[in-house]
N, C-alpha and C positions, 0 to 999 in steps of 0.2 A: 779217211774212212771215210763213205758217202753218207751222208745224211738224208732223214727224210727230207721230202718235199715240203718247202718252207710256205710254197704259194698254191695249197691243194683247191682244186675243183669246187666248186659247191652251186655253180648252175648248170643244170643238166639239160642235153643236148636235144632230147624228146622226153615227153611224159606220158603214159597212157594210163587213163584210168579207169575198170572193167568191174562194173558190180555184177554178178553171175548168182540169179537163186540155184541152188542145190538141189533142193527137194521138192519137185513138183507138187503144187496144191498147200505147201507147207507155209504158215505166217511168216510173213516177209520182214528179215530185218534188214538195218542201212548201214554195213560196215562202211569205217569213217578213218581210212589213211588221212589226217588232216594237212601234214606238211612234211617234208624230208629233205635235209640238208645232210652232205657229205664232202670230206675230206679220203683222200687219196693219191697215191702213189700206183708204182707197176708192182710192187707186192703184195700192199693191203689196201683195204679202203674201209673207213671211219664213220659207217653211219646214224645220223641224229633224227629219228622218225616221232613225230607230236601222234597219237591216236585217240578218238575220244571212242569212249564206251559203246556197246552196244547192250540197252538191256541190263536183265540181273546175271544172267547164263555167263557159257565160256564165250571167252575172248580169247582167242589164241594170235601173236603176232610174229612173224619172222622176215628173214633177207637172208638173201642169198645172193649169189654171181654166177654168170654162163658166158658160155660163147659156143654159138651154133644148137645151143639148146643142153649144153653139157655143162654141167655144175665144174666150176674154175674154184668155187669154194665149199665150206658146209654150208646148213643152214641152221643156223640155232634161234631158239624161239622161245618165246615169253607169255607166260598167262596173264592178262591183263589184272589186276587187283580193284576194285570196290571203285575208286576214284573214275570220275565222271571225263575227264581227261590224263594221258598221261603221256611221258616222251621216254622211249625204250633209246638206248645206245647199243648197237650192234661193231661190234671190231672182227673183220671179217679177214682172212690173210687167203689170200692165193696159193693154190698146191702146188705152184713153180712160180717164180714170177715171169711175169709176162713181156714181149721185147715192147721196146717205147711205142707208145703211138699203137698202140693194139685196143682196138674197140670191143666191146663187152656190156652182157645188158647188167643190170642192177634191178632187183626184186627187193621190193617190201611189199608183205602179205598182211592181208586180216580176214581172223576168219570167226565167225558170229553165231550164236545160237545157244542151245539147250542142249544139255546131258542126260541122258538115260542109261543108267546102269554103264555109265562110264564111256557111252556114245554118243557123241554130238549128232544133232537132229535140226531139225529148220533151219539150217544154219547157211547165210550166207557169206561170201568173199568178195575182198575191196582186195584189188591189185596194182600196185605202180611199177612202171619200167621207164628204166633209164637207160640211155644209149650212152655210155661212159668212153673216151678217149682215154687211156692210161696216161700218166705224167712220170716221167721216168726223174728218179731221187738227182735230184743237185748234188755232184760230187765235188770233191777239192779239187783245185784246180795244183795239175803237177807241176806246172812250169813255175806258178808263186806261190807256192801254198801257204794257210794262212796263219801266222806268228800267233802264238798263246802265252798270254801274259797272264801270270798267277798272280793276284794280290788279294789278300786277306781279306773277306767281310769282316763290318764291325757296325757300332752303331750310327757312325757317321758315315757320307758317303768318302772313300778312303782317300786320296792323292793320284789317281789313277786317271782322271780326265782326258782326254784327249788321245787315252791308249786303247786296245780292241782286244778282243779276247773271240777266239773262234769255238768258242764254246763246248769246247771238247777234252777238258779237262775229266770229266765222267765221275767227278767226287759224288753228285746230287744226282740220283736217276728214280722220279717217281714211278713208283707201278712197275707195272709188264712193259709198256711202252721203250723203257731203255734207251733214253736220248739222252745227248750229252749235255750237258749243263757244267757253267764255271762252278767252282768249289762255292764263290760269295752268292751263289741262288739263295733267293728268301722269297716265301711265298706271301703271297700280295691280295690285300681283301677288295674288291670292287666298291664302291661307294654311291653308284649307280648303275642303270643298266646300259650297258656300255658293245656297240657293233665291232668285232673281233675284226683287226683288219689284217689284211695279206701284206701290205708294204708298211712301212713307217708313213704314211698319206694318209688324210681323212677320207680321201676320196675313195681309196683302196678297199670298201666296205666288203670283206663276207658277207653271208647270209647266216652267221651264227651272232648270236648274242646273251652277253653273259649279265644275269640280273643280280643289283644291289646284295651287297653282302655275302656271295660267293668268292672263292679263292682261286689264284691259280699261280703256279712257280713264276717270278716273275728273275730275268735274267740280267738285267741291263737295259741302258739307253741308247738311243739311239744315236748318230753323227749331232745331230739336232740338240739332242735333251728335249725334246717336245714326246717324244713315245718309248714306252717301254715294251723288251721282247717280251713273250711270254710262251709259255708250254701249254696246249692241250690236244689230249689223248694222243702226244707224241708229235705233234705239227709244231712247228715255228711260228705265231704269231706274231699281234703288235695293237697294243691301245695307246690311247694318249697319259701322260705323265698325270694328266688333272683326276682320273677317272680312278687313281687306285691309290692305296693308302697303307699303311702297315697294321698286318693284325696283331691284336692286343693281346689275346690268348695265348696261355702258353701253347706248344713250346718256345714262342716267337716272342711274346712279350711285349710289342710293338717297334721291335728291330725296323731301323732305317730300310728303305729299299732299296737295292742297288744303285751306284751312281756311274758303273763302271761303262763305257762304250764298250757295244758287240755289236760284232759286224751280219 
């Protein structure tokens, strides 16, 4: 079974920032899309964007993807709350899977202004556009398929060191992303702000950082034993072993993180 791209793109080929005053003569505000990160394959793209709130009025943010100006995803939008800066995530699924290496535009927008009787006025518009070339999901090798090793979890790493798992037991599946994970997967907590990795290598940094105190599913270790494989928004990533600790609160109650080797 094909799995989501393990090494999703996080660097855009092109970024265009435009601020356009929509109402001539209106008091100008400055909409501000601060940063955009994304992880994608040829079926979907997951966008994480940071926005600075503009004034006390209406702030609407959205994201979608297009090819030749034609939308290939829906355009979900979120109205920002009162905080000065906020991070918003959009999970965009293509209307149909794209052929491998298909280029498309990824858009992230912010509208800012006031509302009078429900109608936005004095509105400015901030738009980021990225050219993305979709990355095909990584299929299983039909000649040498992965071997599934089912080892029960426990409070100490079981005697499975040196064995491996394809992550395909599917017993634990977090949220709507429906990714396959070994049955021994455990929630882990980050003890420091940690850049996530697309390979078990400290040099293979993505642009995503998990804050201290946040939690992710932990699937097991790499062959060296120095990195944990984790799941974020349906994507398999890596983090140093030293950056994660057991979750003390229920239902995990300090259960040790898995010691199994995963591919």
